[in-house]
N, C-alpha and C positions, 0 to 999 in steps of 0.2 A: 539573176541569169538574163534578164531583160535589158534593151536598152533603155535608159532613164531620160526624162525631157521629150520634147517634140522634135524639134529638128536640129541637127548637128550645126552648132554654129560655124561661122566662117573663118578658117586659121589662116594667119601670115605665114605659117610653116608648111609646105607641102605633106600631106599626109602621107606617113610610110605603109608600105606592102602589108607590114604585120599588122599594123592599126586596120586597115583596111578588111584584111582577112579575118580578124577578131570581130570586127563590126557586122561582115560578111555572115560568120557563123552563128552569131546571136539571131540576126532575123531570121537565117534558115531553121533555126529549132522553135523561135518565135511562131513563124508561118505554118511549119508540121504541127505546132501541139494546138493552135487555136485559129480559126478564122478571125483575120483583121477587122474592125469595126472601120467605118468611113473615114476617122481621125486616123487610125494606124497605118491605114491604105496610102492615106495623102503623105503621113510621115515617112512611109517606105519609099514611096515613088519619089519625092524630094530626094532623099538620101541615095538611091540608085542613079538619079540623073546628074548628080553633083559631081562625079568624076566617073570618066568612061572605065577606068580600071574596077569600079564597083560591080559592073554586070558581071564580067568574067570571074570575079571574086566570089559572087553571091552563086551563078551558075557552078563552080566548083563546090562550094559548101554544100549546094544541095545534092552533088553526085556523092561526095563523101557520106552526108548524111543517109543517102538511099544505103550504101554499101554497110554502113554501121548498123542500121536497124535490121539487116538481113545478112550480119557476118556468118560465115557458115564454118569457120576454120578455127573458132578459137577455143572449143572444146567444153565441156560441161562444167570444169571448175574454174573457167576464167571469171574473175570478179573487177571490172576494172577499177574500183573505187579502191582497191587494195593494191594495185600495181604501183611500183614505182621505178622507174627507169634508172638505170646506172648514171653516176656523176658524170658529166660530160668534161673532157679534156681542157675544151677551151671554152671561154667565156665571152658573151657578147660585149662589145665597148659600151660603157658607161656614159650616157649623155651629159654634157657640161652642165654643172650646176646640180647635178643629182647625186644624192650621197649613195655610196657604196655600201648597200645594206647586206647581212648576212644572208645567204642563199637559204630558201625554203623548200624544203620536200617537194617534187613535181608530181601531183596526181594524176592520172589519165583520166581526166573526165570527157564526158561526150564532147562538152564544149572544145577541150583541148585538142581531142581526135580530128573535129571538123578543121581547126585552123592548121594542125600539123599535117593533116593529109590533104589538104588544098594543091600542094604543088604536085603531088603525086597524081592527084586525081585529074590537073591539068591536059597532060597527054592523052588521058581516056575519054574525055567530054567532046561528044560531038554536036549534040543539041540538046537542049534543056528547055521546057516551056516556062518561062517565066510567070508568076502570078499575075502580072499586068498583062499579058496576054491570053489568059485563059478565061472562060465565063467566070463571071462572079458566083459565089456560092449563095445559094439560096436557103434561107433557115426557116423549118418549120417546128412547131412544138406544141404540146397540150398541156393543159393544165390537169390537177388532180381530178379524177373521173371522166376526164373527157377522151374519147376515141375519135380519130381523124384519119380519112382515105385521102390520100396525098398521090395523083396521077404525075407521072416523069415524062419528061418530053421526049424519051426515047420509047416510050410506050410501056415500060415498067410503071407498078406503081408501089407504095409504100403504106402500110397501115398503121399508125402511130398509136402504142396504148397511152396510158395514163402517165402523165408527167414525163412526157419524153422529148427529146429535142434531136433533130438531125440538120445537119450541113450539106446540102447537094451540088455538085458541079458536074453538069453534064454539056458538052461540046461535040464539035465534030470527031475530035480522038479520045475523049474521056468520059468515063461514066464512073464517078466517085461519090461515095455517100458517106459521110463521117456520123456515127452513132454517137453523141455527146453524152446522153443520157437515157436509160430508160429501154423500153422495148419496142421492137417494129417487127412486122412482117413484111417481107419483100417477096415481090411478086416479078422476078427479071424476065424481061422480053429478050428474044435475040434481036442484036443489032449490029452493023458491020460500023462499028466505031469503038473496039477494044472491050475487054472483057468489064463486067460490071463488078466493082470492088466496094465491099465494107469495112471501113476502118472502125474498129470497135475498142480502140487503147491498146491492151496486150496483143491483141492478135486482128488479123486483116483475113475478110472472107473474099473470094472470087468465084464468080459464076458467069456461065454464057446465057444459060436460058433454065431457070430455078424457082422453087418456091421454098422459101426458108425463112424462120424468125431467129433473133438475135436479142437476148436479154443482157443489158449492161447496168446492174443496180449497185451503187455504192463500190465497196470493195470486195464484192462477191466475185466468184469466178464467173465468165461468160458462158451462159447457157444458150445452147445451138439446137433448133430441132430443124430437120430437113424434112419437107412433105414432098416435093417432087423436084427431079432432076438429081444433080449432084455439086456439089461447091468444093473449094479448095481453101484449107485452111493454112496460114502462114503466120508465124511469130512476129511480132514487132520489137523484138528485143536483141540483146547481144548474143544470146544463145541460140539463136534461130538456126535449126538444121532441118533443110527440107521442107517438106510439106504434108498435110494431113488430108485424106480424102474424105468427104462424107456424102454418102448416097441417100436416097429416099428411103423414108421410115427409119431415119436414125436421130439418135438424140446425143449431143456431147456435150462434156462439162470442159471448159478450156480455162484452167488456173495460171496466174501470171508466171508462175514457174511451177515446172513438174510435167508429167506426163498427161496427154488428152486422154480424157476417160470418155468412149463411147459405146452405145450398146444401140442395137436392134428394137424397134417398139412398133406396134400395131398401128395403122392408119387410125382407128377408133380413139386409140390413147392421145395421138397427135391433135384428133379434133377437139378431144376435152379439153388439153391444154392450152388451145387456141380458142376457147370459147370467151376469152376477153373481147373478141372481135365483135361479138354478138351484146356485149356489157355483161357477161355472166362468169362466174368463176366456179370451176369444177374442181372438187375434193375427192379421193379416193383412199381411206385409211391414212387421213392427215392429221397429224396431232393439232388440237384444237389452239393451242398457242401460235403454231404456224399460220393455221388459217385466218387468225386473228392480225397477224401481221399482214398477211395478204390484202385484206379489207383495208387496213389503215393507207395502203396506197392509192384507194381509191376515194376516200373519204376522211373528212376530219373529224368523224364521230368514231373515236378509237375505242375497242372492246378490251377491256382490263381483265386479268386473270390473275390475282394474287396468289392462288393456291397451284403448286408445283404438280400435283396429282391432278387436278380438274385441267392443267394446260396439257397432260399429257395424253387426255383421253382423246380418241380418232373420231373423226366425223367424214362421212362419205355424201357426196348428192350434189346438186347444181343450184346455185343461187345468185341473184341478181347482187352485181358488184357495188352498186350505189345505195343498197338497202344493209347495211351492217344490224340495224335494230330488228329486222325480219329474220336475219340468219342467227342472230342471238337468241331469238324466241322459239326459233325452230330446234335449236341446240339443247335450249333449256329444258324444253319439252321432252326431246328424245334420250337426255342423258339425266333426265331427273336433277337438273341444276336450277338456282334461283337467280334469275335476273334483273337487275335493278337500271333503270334508264334515269340518268340524271342530266343536268344542264353541261356537265364537264365530259360525260360519255357514258359508256356503257358498262356496268360490272356484272361477270360471271362468278358465281361462286356456289359451293355445295349447299 
């Protein structure tokens, strides 16, 4: 999917517009999906400066990608991977020395949409900010069991939970954060430089001044808690339709596909769920196996529960996130269980 190699070699034949558009589409997707490291940034800059046509092609590819991600008129049954356009009447001339192979079915992938849409986008592109003209993204992360407060240049702040990673770009016109993994609490300050945007993979969250948390773990649905203010949620997929607004004292589950499920909650419940800021974990009628999985996010000392009935027992209370042993001892005492601590972990049994 991505460009291979380091720098496109010098060619004796002038690069065609189609070749430039294809390379531009690949770069646009590559930059959209991950922050470029120093080597990749140098590689991209070299490619961009190699031909003046590449600047325009890349700008068009970015514009098309933006429309693809926020497409609103495709309908709920649209599946791009299943779409096969009708066969074209005409056929592009085959370059000299290249065998005429049987035509394969053309799938409308995201890369093909970017390439095919470049000509259409050209007339609508007024100005796009290229990565080389924007502030470099700053990456912050935490290890297992670590909590970190990160002040941002616009007056906002982010508190990172255990094993989390973000990439931050803040300049005169942008306030963008990409939540690459884990969980973070955002306290967004008002600023005259655009809305604060958190890209969390399947969805983006936008705010002017608000306090909210976002949890992105593995393939689980996004979980959002809004403590103050309001945020707007937009989908980052082909089925995006409008936006979903969340207000203070609301929780939401945002699956990759399907409806956003939200509910109103008390401020006290939100405080308990954000107890990880103080290094604590709060449970209320939580299945024991689920609580053990939560402790595994903070410590290498895993709690094993072989018996399904024991794992279904519920637990309520506030516990230190970095002390699974203390939690297991308290649970064993209250539920009349047997706890065994070994070098390999902690075992809870009847």
